[in-house]
All heavy atoms as an XYZ file, in Angstrom:
984
protein
N     -93.341    165.579     92.716
C     -93.434    164.923     91.360
C     -92.087    164.486     90.936
O     -91.122    165.235     91.042
C     -93.972    165.992     90.333
C     -95.406    165.803     89.964
S     -95.740    166.922     88.666
C     -97.206    166.219     88.218
N     -92.079    163.337     90.430
C     -90.769    162.807     89.832
C     -90.578    163.378     88.484
O     -91.466    163.994     87.910
C     -90.791    161.352     89.831
O     -91.739    160.929     88.888
N     -89.350    163.194     87.911
C     -89.082    163.613     86.556
C     -89.908    163.003     85.510
O     -90.277    163.625     84.566
N     -90.288    161.723     85.769
C     -91.128    160.983     84.911
C     -92.490    161.740     84.784
O     -93.035    161.834     83.759
C     -91.248    159.574     85.355
C     -92.161    158.735     84.479
N     -91.860    158.241     83.309
C     -93.417    158.332     84.700
C     -92.746    157.599     82.765
N     -93.797    157.542     83.661
N     -93.099    162.004     85.940
C     -94.284    162.631     86.011
C     -94.385    163.954     85.344
O     -95.240    164.461     84.730
C     -94.894    162.669     87.414
C     -95.286    161.396     87.983
O     -95.548    160.489     87.181
O     -95.283    161.270     89.204
N     -93.263    164.752     85.537
C     -93.218    166.113     84.896
C     -93.044    166.039     83.387
O     -93.669    166.893     82.764
C     -91.968    166.850     85.528
C     -92.062    167.200     86.985
C     -90.777    167.796     87.539
O     -89.812    167.859     86.802
O     -90.735    168.109     88.695
N     -92.375    165.005     82.868
C     -92.239    164.853     81.517
C     -93.588    164.561     80.836
O     -93.919    164.997     79.737
C     -91.205    163.804     81.184
C     -90.911    163.592     79.739
C     -89.846    162.517     79.474
O     -89.085    162.159     80.396
O     -89.738    162.169     78.269
N     -94.283    163.552     81.317
C     -95.448    163.016     80.692
C     -96.718    163.666     81.281
O     -97.799    163.286     80.842
C     -95.538    161.499     80.799
C     -94.344    160.928     80.125
C     -93.287    160.421     80.721
C     -94.107    160.902     78.688
N     -92.383    159.932     79.685
C     -92.876    160.191     78.436
C     -94.807    161.278     77.616
C     -92.408    160.035     77.238
C     -94.428    160.958     76.357
C     -93.081    160.461     76.219
N     -96.650    164.444     82.332
C     -97.868    165.022     82.887
C     -98.565    163.966     83.814
O     -98.094    163.000     84.131
N     -99.706    164.465     84.233
C    -100.496    163.523     85.232
C    -100.955    162.234     84.514
O    -101.213    162.323     83.339
C    -101.652    164.371     85.793
C    -101.258    165.460     86.715
C    -100.591    164.997     87.956
O    -100.895    163.942     88.503
O     -99.605    165.682     88.344
N    -101.099    161.189     85.305
C    -101.588    159.982     84.641
C    -102.998    160.106     84.109
O    -103.303    159.403     83.176
C    -101.482    158.839     85.743
C    -100.219    158.483     86.123
N     -99.205    158.191     85.266
C     -99.537    158.471     87.425
C     -97.968    157.903     85.910
N     -98.283    158.150     87.288
N    -103.887    160.871     84.720
C    -105.212    160.927     84.252
C    -105.232    161.757     82.862
O    -106.291    161.582     82.294
C    -106.020    161.758     85.306
C    -106.227    160.861     86.619
O    -106.029    159.654     86.580
O    -106.469    161.560     87.673
N    -104.290    162.517     82.493
C    -104.383    163.283     81.264
C    -103.830    162.442     80.182
O    -103.737    162.986     78.998
C    -103.561    164.575     81.473
C    -104.137    165.440     82.455
C    -103.342    166.725     82.718
O    -102.246    166.905     82.066
O    -103.632    167.433     83.673
N    -103.314    161.237     80.417
C    -102.744    160.431     79.297
C    -103.740    159.942     78.298
O    -104.823    159.712     78.750
C    -101.858    159.342     79.899
N    -103.320    159.667     77.203
C    -104.203    159.144     76.076
C    -104.396    157.697     76.466
O    -103.644    156.971     77.151
C    -103.600    159.239     74.737
N    -105.542    156.972     76.063
C    -105.890    155.639     76.370
C    -104.718    154.623     76.019
O    -104.508    153.689     76.776
C    -107.125    155.340     75.530
C    -107.706    156.688     75.428
C    -106.552    157.686     75.292
N    -103.990    154.910     74.867
C    -102.991    153.912     74.499
C    -101.599    154.353     74.967
O    -100.584    153.720     74.625
N    -101.481    155.422     75.769
C    -100.194    155.895     76.091
C     -99.440    154.820     77.076
O    -100.018    154.514     78.184
C    -100.307    157.225     76.706
C     -98.997    157.960     76.847
O     -98.009    157.396     76.489
O     -98.990    159.115     77.433
N     -98.336    154.424     76.627
C     -97.543    153.469     77.433
C     -97.061    154.037     78.808
O     -96.908    153.361     79.767
C     -96.423    152.967     76.616
C     -96.737    152.154     75.433
C     -95.489    151.823     74.657
O     -94.408    152.102     75.019
O     -95.733    151.251     73.535
N     -96.889    155.342     78.842
C     -96.392    155.977     80.061
C     -97.516    156.349     81.065
O     -97.355    157.010     81.988
C     -95.639    157.228     79.730
C     -94.415    156.884     78.937
N     -93.283    156.302     79.512
C     -94.121    156.999     77.613
C     -92.301    156.094     78.664
N     -92.825    156.521     77.525
N     -98.744    155.972     80.761
C     -99.851    156.269     81.697
C     -99.734    155.541     83.011
O    -100.188    155.992     83.950
C    -101.140    155.887     80.960
N     -99.110    154.410     83.018
C     -98.958    153.722     84.211
C    -100.248    153.208     84.727
O    -101.163    152.879     83.938
N    -100.414    153.267     85.982
C    -101.632    152.851     86.626
C    -101.709    151.445     86.842
O    -100.863    150.604     86.558
N    -102.872    150.951     87.463
C    -102.995    149.590     87.903
C    -103.547    148.780     86.633
O    -103.877    149.257     85.649
C    -103.964    149.518     89.009
O    -105.253    149.898     88.589
N    -103.546    147.398     86.986
C    -104.068    146.487     86.005
C    -105.544    146.719     85.774
O    -106.121    146.572     84.722
N    -106.278    147.192     86.856
C    -107.618    147.503     86.835
C    -107.912    148.629     85.781
O    -108.926    148.641     84.940
C    -108.303    147.766     88.165
C    -109.669    148.106     88.126
C    -110.661    147.034     87.881
C    -110.217    149.322     88.306
C    -112.044    147.328     87.798
C    -111.571    149.543     88.370
C    -112.487    148.513     88.096
N    -107.068    149.668     85.852
C    -107.262    150.822     84.964
C    -107.079    150.354     83.520
O    -107.757    150.770     82.594
C    -106.162    151.893     85.381
C    -106.158    153.090     84.451
C    -107.341    153.995     84.826
C    -107.172    155.286     84.082
N    -108.326    156.161     84.245
N    -106.055    149.475     83.238
C    -105.786    149.005     81.931
C    -107.076    148.122     81.364
O    -107.405    148.212     80.310
C    -104.569    148.106     81.895
C    -103.333    148.894     81.987
C    -102.107    148.049     82.073
O    -102.130    146.876     81.696
O    -100.959    148.668     82.479
N    -107.625    147.411     82.318
C    -108.809    146.582     81.981
C    -109.988    147.558     81.593
O    -110.745    147.244     80.605
C    -109.174    145.666     83.068
C    -108.123    144.487     83.123
C    -110.580    145.051     82.846
C    -108.275    143.580     84.284
N    -110.094    148.673     82.348
C    -111.153    149.598     82.141
C    -110.892    150.175     80.660
O    -111.933    150.446     79.955
C    -111.188    150.660     83.063
C    -111.690    150.274     84.477
C    -111.681    151.441     85.404
O    -110.732    152.307     85.409
N    -112.712    151.596     86.312
N    -109.646    150.462     80.307
C    -109.455    151.054     78.979
C    -109.783    150.157     77.960
O    -110.408    150.448     76.923
C    -108.024    151.533     78.922
C    -107.743    152.757     79.808
C    -107.507    151.815     77.506
C    -106.303    153.101     79.954
N    -109.417    148.807     78.101
C    -109.740    147.828     77.038
C    -111.293    147.559     77.023
O    -111.901    147.463     75.927
C    -109.112    146.465     77.436
C    -107.715    146.465     76.936
C    -106.696    146.359     77.931
C    -107.273    146.444     75.585
C    -105.359    146.237     77.525
C    -106.025    146.367     75.276
C    -105.015    146.313     76.110
O    -103.698    146.223     75.837
N    -111.972    147.618     78.105
C    -113.411    147.422     78.152
C    -114.139    148.626     77.384
O    -115.053    148.533     76.716
C    -113.972    147.327     79.572
C    -113.653    145.948     80.106
C    -114.163    145.865     81.636
C    -114.227    144.826     79.389
N    -113.612    149.803     77.666
C    -114.063    151.025     77.015
C    -114.033    150.900     75.477
O    -114.848    151.266     74.719
C    -113.446    152.382     77.458
C    -113.894    153.686     76.865
C    -115.401    153.832     77.054
C    -113.126    154.761     77.408
N    -112.767    150.451     75.102
C    -112.492    150.271     73.694
C    -113.455    149.237     73.088
O    -113.981    149.342     71.942
N    -113.712    148.132     73.880
C    -114.558    147.068     73.400
C    -116.029    147.648     73.162
O    -116.671    147.293     72.235
C    -114.588    145.869     74.319
C    -115.512    144.729     74.094
C    -115.119    144.066     72.696
C    -115.492    143.794     75.198
N    -116.485    148.439     74.249
C    -117.768    149.013     74.236
C    -117.966    149.832     72.955
O    -118.965    149.848     72.346
C    -118.003    149.777     75.510
C    -119.384    150.447     75.654
C    -120.451    149.355     75.713
C    -119.438    151.281     76.893
N    -116.925    150.733     72.763
C    -117.064    151.700     71.560
C    -117.029    150.797     70.220
O    -117.766    151.116     69.370
C    -115.787    152.589     71.604
C    -115.942    153.702     72.633
C    -114.588    154.478     72.739
C    -116.986    154.687     72.469
N    -116.046    149.814     70.190
C    -116.006    149.037     68.909
C    -117.417    148.340     68.657
O    -117.913    148.338     67.599
C    -114.930    148.000     68.924
N    -117.944    147.700     69.696
C    -119.266    147.009     69.567
C    -120.374    147.982     69.218
O    -121.217    147.702     68.315
C    -119.664    146.222     70.873
C    -121.131    145.752     70.868
C    -118.697    144.966     70.998
N    -120.306    149.184     69.881
C    -121.350    150.135     69.534
C    -121.265    150.642     68.066
O    -122.356    150.849     67.348
N    -120.079    150.810     67.613
C    -119.910    151.246     66.176
C    -120.304    150.208     65.279
O    -120.898    150.444     64.154
C    -118.433    151.726     65.969
C    -118.040    153.042     66.624
C    -116.473    153.221     66.580
C    -118.681    154.195     65.929
N    -120.031    149.003     65.562
C    -120.422    147.780     64.661
C    -121.966    147.744     64.611
O    -122.661    147.553     63.658
C    -119.840    146.544     65.314
O    -118.471    146.595     65.186
C    -120.393    145.295     64.358
N    -122.662    147.836     65.819
C    -124.039    147.794     65.913
C    -124.700    148.918     65.136
O    -125.698    148.817     64.409
C    -124.543    147.709     67.355
C    -126.044    147.907     67.393
C    -124.179    146.402     68.002
N    -124.153    150.098     65.278
C    -124.562    151.276     64.600
C    -124.482    151.052     63.097
O    -125.344    151.489     62.358
C    -123.763    152.536     64.984
N    -123.412    150.482     62.569
C    -123.267    150.249     61.134
C    -124.379    149.310     60.560
O    -124.874    149.642     59.605
C    -121.937    149.587     60.920
O    -120.854    150.364     61.251
N    -124.586    148.263     61.337
C    -125.687    147.405     60.958
C    -127.041    148.040     60.979
O    -127.914    147.846     60.134
C    -125.686    145.994     61.766
C    -124.624    145.005     61.263
C    -123.534    144.843     62.036
C    -124.882    144.300     60.160
C    -122.488    143.972     61.614
C    -123.791    143.352     59.786
C    -122.701    143.193     60.502
N    -127.258    148.803     61.908
C    -128.527    149.534     62.130
C    -128.734    150.516     61.018
O    -129.820    150.630     60.431
C    -128.575    150.199     63.545
C    -129.896    150.720     63.881
C    -131.113    150.187     63.928
C    -130.169    152.232     64.009
N    -132.111    151.074     64.278
C    -131.523    152.313     64.200
C    -129.286    153.322     63.866
C    -132.119    153.584     64.383
C    -129.934    154.498     64.082
C    -131.276    154.643     64.362
N    -127.713    151.281     60.689
C    -127.838    152.367     59.682
C    -128.085    151.549     58.263
O    -128.869    152.046     57.502
C    -126.594    153.224     59.633
C    -126.669    154.217     60.721
C    -126.494    153.875     58.222
C    -125.563    155.026     60.869
N    -127.335    150.409     58.037
C    -127.511    149.758     56.728
C    -128.849    149.138     56.665
O    -129.374    149.012     55.477
C    -126.474    148.660     56.618
N    -129.510    148.711     57.707
C    -130.832    148.042     57.662
C    -132.042    148.969     57.951
O    -133.148    148.516     57.915
N    -131.841    150.283     58.217
C    -132.981    151.132     58.532
C    -133.064    152.233     57.501
O    -132.284    152.314     56.628
C    -132.688    151.760     59.899
O    -131.726    152.762     59.803
N    -134.169    153.012     57.562
C    -134.442    154.139     56.644
C    -134.059    155.411     57.296
O    -134.550    156.444     56.845
C    -135.859    154.098     56.375
C    -136.279    152.959     55.392
O    -135.424    152.342     54.787
O    -137.500    152.557     55.440
N    -133.196    155.455     58.365
C    -132.880    156.587     59.000
C    -132.003    157.604     58.211
O    -132.092    158.688     58.154
C    -132.121    156.283     60.378
C    -131.537    157.448     61.188
C    -132.842    158.159     61.815
C    -130.591    157.037     62.224
N    -131.028    156.925     57.490
C    -130.202    157.651     56.533
C    -130.737    157.524     55.080
O    -131.084    156.481     54.669
C    -128.736    157.143     56.666
C    -127.856    157.844     55.656
C    -128.257    157.220     58.094
N    -130.689    158.650     54.347
C    -131.122    158.691     52.992
C    -130.263    157.624     52.158
O    -129.105    157.481     52.300
C    -130.973    160.061     52.445
C    -131.220    160.214     51.032
C    -132.447    160.021     50.446
C    -130.491    160.897     49.988
N    -132.467    160.364     49.141
C    -131.253    160.959     48.840
C    -129.191    161.445     49.984
C    -130.664    161.528     47.747
C    -128.695    161.905     48.877
C    -129.512    161.985     47.718
N    -130.893    156.881     51.326
C    -130.312    155.742     50.522
C    -128.980    155.972     50.004
O    -127.965    155.292     50.335
N    -128.706    156.996     49.258
C    -127.406    157.312     48.605
C    -126.360    157.672     49.700
O    -125.182    157.694     49.398
C    -127.597    158.343     47.580
C    -129.038    158.270     47.222
C    -129.751    157.770     48.502
N    -126.801    158.130     50.867
C    -125.858    158.579     51.936
C    -125.343    157.416     52.772
O    -124.529    157.657     53.692
N    -125.933    156.191     52.678
C    -125.585    155.079     53.446
C    -124.092    154.686     53.319
O    -123.435    154.561     54.382
C    -126.477    153.961     53.193
C    -127.899    154.215     53.811
C    -125.953    152.555     53.892
C    -128.928    153.155     53.567
N    -123.637    154.733     52.090
C    -122.139    154.328     51.980
C    -121.170    155.399     52.751
O    -120.268    155.041     53.337
C    -121.860    154.449     50.538
C    -123.139    154.041     49.883
C    -124.173    154.652     50.803
N    -121.499    156.682     52.681
C    -120.783    157.741     53.358
C    -120.872    157.521     54.842
O    -119.938    157.716     55.583
C    -121.265    159.080     52.994
N    -122.026    157.180     55.396
C    -122.351    157.011     56.776
C    -121.533    155.758     57.212
O    -120.863    155.775     58.354
C    -123.837    156.774     57.102
N    -121.567    154.708     56.502
C    -120.749    153.469     56.773
C    -119.303    153.725     56.807
O    -118.596    153.237     57.639
C    -121.148    152.390     55.926
C    -122.596    151.832     56.025
C    -122.842    150.741     54.983
C    -122.817    151.288     57.428
N    -118.859    154.572     55.815
C    -117.397    154.923     55.748
C    -117.011    155.651     57.017
O    -115.905    155.515     57.560
C    -117.151    155.711     54.495
C    -115.693    156.070     54.238
C    -114.792    154.765     54.116
C    -115.551    157.009     53.034
N    -117.829    156.670     57.363
C    -117.546    157.364     58.552
C    -117.391    156.472     59.789
O    -116.552    156.695     60.650
C    -118.627    158.515     58.730
N    -118.416    155.530     59.943
C    -118.393    154.664     61.148
C    -117.176    153.731     60.960
O    -116.550    153.384     62.061
C    -119.577    153.928     61.159
C    -120.887    154.663     61.643
C    -122.134    153.819     61.350
C    -120.777    155.111     62.969
N    -116.735    153.319     59.797
C    -115.484    152.472     59.679
C    -114.278    153.244     60.028
O    -113.379    152.657     60.725
C    -115.395    151.981     58.243
N    -114.152    154.541     59.694
C    -113.109    155.301     60.077
C    -112.955    155.487     61.546
O    -111.890    155.304     62.277
C    -113.023    156.668     59.378
C    -112.008    157.558     59.924
C    -112.764    156.448     57.831
N    -114.029    155.693     62.251
C    -114.238    155.762     63.721
C    -113.780    154.469     64.265
O    -113.061    154.358     65.267
C    -115.582    156.159     64.131
N    -114.203    153.412     63.697
C    -113.898    151.987     64.208
C    -112.333    151.802     64.094
O    -111.724    151.281     65.076
C    -114.662    150.947     63.432
C    -114.345    149.454     63.767
C    -115.314    149.029     64.876
O    -114.921    149.209     66.003
N    -116.406    148.548     64.540
N    -111.744    152.194     63.016
C    -110.212    152.110     62.930
C    -109.653    152.860     63.965
O    -108.695    152.505     64.601
C    -109.884    152.530     61.505
C    -110.213    151.609     60.415
C    -108.334    152.766     61.431
C    -110.029    152.045     59.010
N    -110.072    154.097     64.245
C    -109.521    155.040     65.217
C    -109.537    154.311     66.592
O    -108.595    154.371     67.413
N    -110.749    153.751     66.983
C    -110.864    153.013     68.269
C    -109.914    151.921     68.386
O    -109.172    151.753     69.383
C    -112.371    152.579     68.347
C    -112.525    151.514     69.575
C    -113.257    153.690     68.622
N    -109.737    151.180     67.260
C    -108.842    150.008     67.425
C    -107.462    150.459     67.579
O    -106.574    149.907     68.326
C    -108.985    149.019     66.137
C    -110.150    148.264     66.263
N    -110.182    147.001     66.841
C    -111.494    148.414     65.825
C    -111.363    146.493     66.816
N    -112.230    147.369     66.108
N    -106.920    151.557     66.740
C    -105.665    152.032     66.824
C    -105.331    152.569     68.260
O    -104.174    152.298     68.807
C    -105.416    153.136     65.843
C    -105.356    152.742     64.363
C    -105.239    153.891     63.464
C    -104.232    151.729     64.091
N    -106.213    153.241     68.876
C    -105.915    153.866     70.123
C    -106.067    152.979     71.321
O    -105.134    152.725     72.127
C    -106.796    155.096     70.360
C    -106.603    155.680     71.763
C    -106.456    156.199     69.333
N    -107.288    152.188     71.376
C    -107.507    151.385     72.588
C    -106.929    150.045     72.546
O    -106.580    149.518     73.646
C    -109.038    151.237     72.739
C    -109.704    152.534     73.131
C    -110.265    153.403     72.220
C    -109.846    152.830     74.472
C    -110.825    154.547     72.670
C    -110.362    153.981     74.941
C    -110.854    154.890     73.946
N    -106.673    149.417     71.269
C    -106.085    148.075     71.309
C    -104.626    148.039     70.745
O    -103.925    147.229     71.303
C    -107.012    147.206     70.494
C    -108.497    147.123     70.961
C    -109.465    147.590     70.167
C    -108.659    146.694     72.210
C    -110.829    147.558     70.552
C    -110.019    146.683     72.697
C    -111.020    147.133     71.887
N    -104.253    148.856     69.848
C    -102.922    148.829     69.347
C    -102.019    149.830     69.990
O    -100.891    149.934     69.713
C    -102.929    149.000     67.789
C    -103.669    147.989     66.964
C    -103.677    148.330     65.522
C    -102.955    146.667     67.175
N    -102.628    150.713     70.822
C    -101.966    151.671     71.637
C    -101.077    152.638     70.747
O     -99.933    152.987     71.116
C    -101.105    151.111     72.635
C    -101.870    150.074     73.496
N    -102.826    150.637     74.415
C    -101.849    148.836     73.729
C    -103.318    149.588     75.039
N    -102.817    148.423     74.590
N    -101.597    153.079     69.589
C    -100.870    153.970     68.710
C    -101.484    155.360     68.986
O    -102.646    155.643     68.814
C    -101.119    153.579     67.203
C    -100.361    152.359     67.013
C    -100.535    154.730     66.312
C    -100.398    151.799     65.552
N    -100.680    156.200     69.628
C    -101.033    157.525     70.022
C    -100.094    158.500     69.302
O     -99.186    158.135     68.534
C    -101.024    157.698     71.507
O     -99.709    157.560     72.010
C    -101.922    156.734     72.247
N    -100.352    159.775     69.480
C     -99.428    160.813     68.928
C     -98.251    161.192     69.788
O     -97.651    162.189     69.511
C    -100.297    162.083     68.635
O    -100.878    162.587     69.825
N     -98.010    160.360     70.801
C     -96.842    160.759     71.712
C     -95.561    160.520     71.050
O     -95.404    159.805     70.080
N     -94.532    161.113     71.426
C     -93.129    161.070     70.883
C     -92.640    159.570     70.894
O     -91.737    159.240     70.105
C     -92.284    162.047     71.628
C     -93.004    162.262     72.966
C     -94.507    162.098     72.642
N     -93.008    158.756     71.903
C     -92.436    157.452     71.937
C     -93.068    156.488     70.924
O     -92.544    155.497     70.717
C     -92.633    156.862     73.377
C     -94.100    156.547     73.756
C     -94.978    157.682     74.069
O     -94.473    158.782     74.269
O     -96.160    157.473     74.204
N     -94.110    157.054     70.359
C     -94.815    156.152     69.323
C     -94.508    156.436     67.850
O     -95.250    156.077     66.999
C     -96.374    156.214     69.527
C     -96.844    155.392     70.743
O     -96.368    154.294     70.815
N     -97.752    155.902     71.433
N     -93.456    157.240     67.578
C     -93.078    157.653     66.328
C     -92.907    156.422     65.373
O     -93.346    156.448     64.248
C     -91.854    158.516     66.377
O     -92.118    159.694     67.190
C     -91.503    158.897     64.970
N     -92.141    155.436     65.868
C     -91.851    154.246     65.066
C     -93.187    153.491     64.752
O     -93.365    152.992     63.621
C     -90.810    153.337     65.738
C     -89.435    153.858     65.699
O     -89.177    154.765     64.889
N     -88.661    153.471     66.624
N     -93.981    153.323     65.774
C     -95.286    152.672     65.483
C     -96.162    153.412     64.453
O     -96.662    152.858     63.547
C     -96.144    152.535     66.800
C     -95.461    151.619     67.702
O     -94.671    150.739     67.314
N     -95.775    151.684     68.994
N     -96.114    154.726     64.601
C     -96.921    155.523     63.625
C     -96.337    155.492     62.161
O     -97.069    155.382     61.240
C     -96.958    157.054     64.107
O     -97.431    157.124     65.417
C     -97.824    157.828     63.145
N     -95.078    155.491     62.158
C     -94.343    155.301     60.861
C     -94.623    153.969     60.130
O     -94.860    153.862     58.982
C     -92.872    155.634     60.834
C     -92.510    157.081     61.119
C     -90.932    157.186     61.270
C     -92.978    157.920     59.892
N     -94.546    152.879     60.979
C     -94.860    151.514     60.540
C     -96.301    151.410     60.034
O     -96.616    150.907     59.023
C     -94.591    150.545     61.605
N     -97.216    152.113     60.708
C     -98.619    152.124     60.363
C     -98.785    152.857     58.988
O     -99.526    152.428     58.079
C     -99.486    152.749     61.451
C    -100.989    152.922     61.112
C    -101.653    151.601     60.937
C    -101.691    153.762     62.149
N     -98.202    153.980     58.930
C     -98.230    154.788     57.626
C     -97.658    153.978     56.504
O     -98.243    153.977     55.411
C     -97.504    156.077     57.856
N     -96.626    153.216     56.740
C     -96.010    152.499     55.593
C     -96.973    151.349     55.234
O     -97.141    151.081     54.040
C     -94.662    151.939     56.106
C     -93.971    151.113     54.994
C     -93.466    151.728     53.885
C     -93.889    149.698     55.121
C     -92.798    151.012     52.897
C     -93.200    148.969     54.195
C     -92.692    149.628     52.988
N     -97.603    150.720     56.210
C     -98.527    149.655     55.987
C     -99.697    150.233     55.147
O    -100.178    149.542     54.189
N    -100.261    151.366     55.513
C    -101.420    151.913     54.826
C    -100.970    152.184     53.372
O    -101.672    152.053     52.449
C    -101.867    153.212     55.572
C    -102.818    153.966     54.699
C    -102.466    152.760     56.905
N     -99.694    152.757     53.311
C     -99.195    153.131     51.905
C     -99.200    151.826     50.981
O     -99.603    151.860     49.816
C     -97.854    153.655     51.930
C     -97.092    153.961     50.563
C     -97.854    155.064     49.810
C     -95.715    154.263     50.796
N     -98.677    150.766     51.514
C     -98.633    149.483     50.798
C     -99.981    148.974     50.408
O    -100.253    148.568     49.239
C     -97.768    148.365     51.575
C     -96.413    148.821     51.767
C     -97.897    147.094     50.905
C     -95.549    149.054     50.565
N    -100.878    148.934     51.319
C    -102.302    148.597     51.102
C    -102.891    149.441     50.042
O    -103.526    148.949     48.968
C    -103.157    148.665     52.388
C    -104.557    148.369     52.046
C    -102.684    147.443     53.355
N    -102.690    150.790     50.100
C    -103.291    151.600     49.027
C    -102.600    151.362     47.708
O    -103.346    151.383     46.585
C    -103.030    153.120     49.421
C    -103.940    153.691     50.486
C    -103.573    155.158     50.887
C    -105.386    153.568     50.052
N    -101.372    151.124     47.621
C    -100.696    150.773     46.337
C    -101.368    149.485     45.739
O    -101.465    149.425     44.545
C     -99.216    150.615     46.555
C     -98.436    152.007     46.697
C     -96.927    151.644     46.967
C     -98.561    152.775     45.462
N    -101.510    148.477     46.505
C    -102.073    147.252     46.113
C    -103.513    147.439     45.566
O    -103.827    146.939     44.453
C    -102.016    146.122     47.220
C    -102.838    145.016     46.681
C    -100.546    145.740     47.371
N    -104.340    148.229     46.341
C    -105.721    148.450     45.995
C    -105.732    149.220     44.710
O    -106.484    148.884     43.801
C    -106.482    149.054     47.158
C    -107.925    149.569     46.617
C    -106.570    148.059     48.293
N    -105.067    150.360     44.654
C    -105.093    151.259     43.512
C    -104.572    150.564     42.265
O    -105.153    150.629     41.174
C    -104.359    152.550     43.761
C    -104.100    153.364     42.569
C    -105.102    153.381     44.794
N    -103.459    149.780     42.440
C    -102.926    149.050     41.387
C    -103.897    147.958     40.814
O    -104.042    147.742     39.625
N    -104.558    147.311     41.730
C    -105.481    146.285     41.307
C    -106.755    146.909     40.525
O    -107.166    146.448     39.532
C    -106.042    145.559     42.508
O    -104.999    144.910     43.166
N    -107.238    147.964     41.098
C    -108.274    148.726     40.425
C    -107.941    149.226     38.997
O    -108.678    149.098     38.075
C    -108.876    149.889     41.313
C    -109.899    150.714     40.442
C    -109.542    149.282     42.606
N    -106.727    149.824     38.954
C    -106.195    150.300     37.654
C    -106.105    149.104     36.679
O    -106.452    149.294     35.466
C    -104.846    150.981     37.846
C    -104.393    151.501     36.603
C    -104.723    152.738     36.011
C    -103.335    151.034     35.779
N    -104.037    152.948     34.899
C    -103.154    151.930     34.610
C    -102.639    149.868     35.757
C    -102.270    151.725     33.594
C    -101.675    149.677     34.747
C    -101.498    150.580     33.772
N    -105.659    147.922     37.032
C    -105.439    146.909     36.212
C    -106.831    146.337     35.676
O    -107.003    146.145     34.550
C    -104.683    145.763     36.912
C    -103.162    146.151     37.004
C    -104.817    144.341     36.112
C    -102.321    145.161     37.884
N    -107.696    146.288     36.699
C    -109.072    145.818     36.356
C    -109.834    146.745     35.375
O    -110.461    146.432     34.462
C    -109.974    145.535     37.480
C    -109.393    144.315     38.330
S    -110.542    143.910     39.742
C    -110.411    145.266     40.856
N    -109.567    148.061     35.571
C    -110.172    149.020     34.691
C    -109.682    148.964     33.279
O    -110.386    149.266     32.349
C    -109.998    150.443     35.240
N    -108.421    148.486     33.063
C    -107.809    148.543     31.876
C    -107.785    147.132     31.157
O    -107.211    146.978     30.024
C    -106.351    149.022     31.882
C    -106.260    150.512     32.107
N    -106.368    151.119     33.392
C    -106.300    151.570     31.284
C    -106.336    152.408     33.324
N    -106.266    152.682     32.028
N    -108.431    146.134     31.762
C    -108.383    144.794     31.266
C    -109.235    144.794     29.918
O    -108.802    144.138     28.924
C    -109.029    143.778     32.274
C    -108.184    143.232     33.300
C    -109.013    142.365     34.223
C    -107.056    142.499     32.703
N    -110.351    145.504     29.850
C    -111.210    145.502     28.633
C    -110.405    146.060     27.443
O    -110.553    145.636     26.375
C    -112.463    146.213     28.923
C    -113.475    146.144     27.839
O    -113.391    145.009     27.185
N    -114.233    147.049     27.568
N    -109.531    147.015     27.709
C    -108.759    147.724     26.713
C    -107.708    146.662     26.129
O    -107.446    146.719     24.932
C    -108.027    148.884     27.247
C    -107.081    149.509     26.231
N    -107.561    150.215     25.142
C    -105.743    149.677     26.173
C    -106.557    150.709     24.543
N    -105.439    150.347     25.047
N    -107.178    145.807     26.910
C    -106.176    144.897     26.516
C    -106.691    143.605     25.961
O    -106.011    142.771     25.493
C    -105.186    144.680     27.605
C    -104.431    145.875     28.070
O    -104.047    146.575     27.241
N    -104.108    145.918     29.371
N    -108.030    143.387     26.100
C    -108.732    142.144     25.599
C    -108.908    142.118     24.125
O    -109.131    143.268     23.600
C    -109.948    141.895     26.377
C    -109.759    141.594     27.854
S    -108.872    140.237     28.232
C    -110.017    138.957     27.833
N    -109.036    140.992     23.508
C    -109.382    140.956     22.053
C    -110.890    141.284     21.916
O    -111.632    140.857     22.778
C    -109.086    139.524     21.597
C    -109.422    139.312     20.142
S    -109.089    137.618     19.641
C    -107.343    137.436     19.926
N    -111.260    142.035     20.880
C    -112.662    142.304     20.650
C    -113.525    141.107     20.560
O    -112.984    140.034     20.061
C    -112.617    143.070     19.356
C    -111.249    143.674     19.248
C    -110.347    142.653     19.895
N    -114.751    141.116     21.019
C    -115.540    139.855     21.137
C    -115.854    139.326     19.742
O    -115.858    138.093     19.641
C    -116.990    140.201     21.771
C    -117.798    139.118     22.035
S    -117.089    137.872     23.063
C    -117.380    138.459     24.681
N    -115.952    140.152     18.650
C    -116.216    139.505     17.345
C    -115.129    138.724     16.860
O    -115.206    137.689     16.260
C    -116.668    140.568     16.412
C    -115.591    141.718     16.144
O    -114.733    141.739     17.076
O    -115.626    142.462     15.151
N    -113.837    139.178     17.103
C    -112.699    138.444     16.684
C    -112.635    137.112     17.527
O    -112.157    136.110     17.032
C    -111.426    139.200     16.822
C    -111.379    140.351     15.793
C    -110.072    141.152     16.012
O    -109.257    140.882     16.824
N    -109.956    142.258     15.233
N    -112.930    137.210     18.787
C    -112.872    136.076     19.722
C    -113.878    134.982     19.156
O    -113.542    133.830     19.277
C    -113.131    136.447     21.105
C    -112.950    135.423     22.198
C    -111.462    134.902     22.325
C    -113.328    135.925     23.567
N    -115.038    135.419     18.770
C    -116.063    134.512     18.406
C    -115.639    133.869     17.059
O    -115.902    132.673     16.844
C    -117.406    135.283     18.180
C    -117.934    135.776     19.493
S    -118.247    134.448     20.683
C    -119.735    133.748     20.129
N    -114.942    134.566     16.241
C    -114.421    133.983     14.872
C    -113.418    132.958     15.138
O    -113.283    131.954     14.432
C    -113.871    135.067     14.075
C    -114.904    135.970     13.453
C    -114.166    137.012     12.613
C    -115.227    138.051     12.104
N    -114.653    139.198     11.345
N    -112.498    133.115     16.230
C    -111.463    132.138     16.529
C    -112.098    130.874     17.034
O    -111.529    129.792     16.868
C    -110.477    132.784     17.578
C    -109.649    133.792     17.037
S    -108.468    134.485     18.231
C    -107.661    132.920     18.726
N    -113.293    130.987     17.806
C    -113.894    129.755     18.353
C    -114.643    128.850     17.280
O    -114.864    127.730     17.570
C    -114.868    130.194     19.445
C    -114.232    130.675     20.612
C    -115.158    131.173     21.760
O    -116.370    131.121     21.535
N    -114.588    131.393     22.897
N    -114.902    129.421     16.141
C    -115.689    128.719     15.066
C    -114.775    127.743     14.375
O    -113.723    127.582     14.210
C    -116.294    129.603     14.097
C    -117.466    130.255     14.690
C    -118.044    131.226     13.680
C    -119.297    132.020     14.414
N    -119.900    132.802     13.385
């Protein structure tokens, strides 16, 4: 075994997105096809759950959220190659920063929309101004 193999372990034990997994082009295509199959399966499952009576009505949003989180995980690992390995620390930090920015924008937008009514002129005064 070379030093590279000892550091990262056997190629078969590597995560799907691990850059040090090596392997042939055929192995990489298999990983992408597996990711595609999982992504399509999760998408079809989402549409099926939304259109069927399998899940109790109020539980449908929770089921769709769970499938969406699984879909995000599939895309991160199989297509964006973000894994928990030490060489992916910068990618993981960039992803976390991006998620933070998106959350700030969404939470800020919801907060502003929730407080719009408070900052608006009462309807009776607005009607008096239009006359």
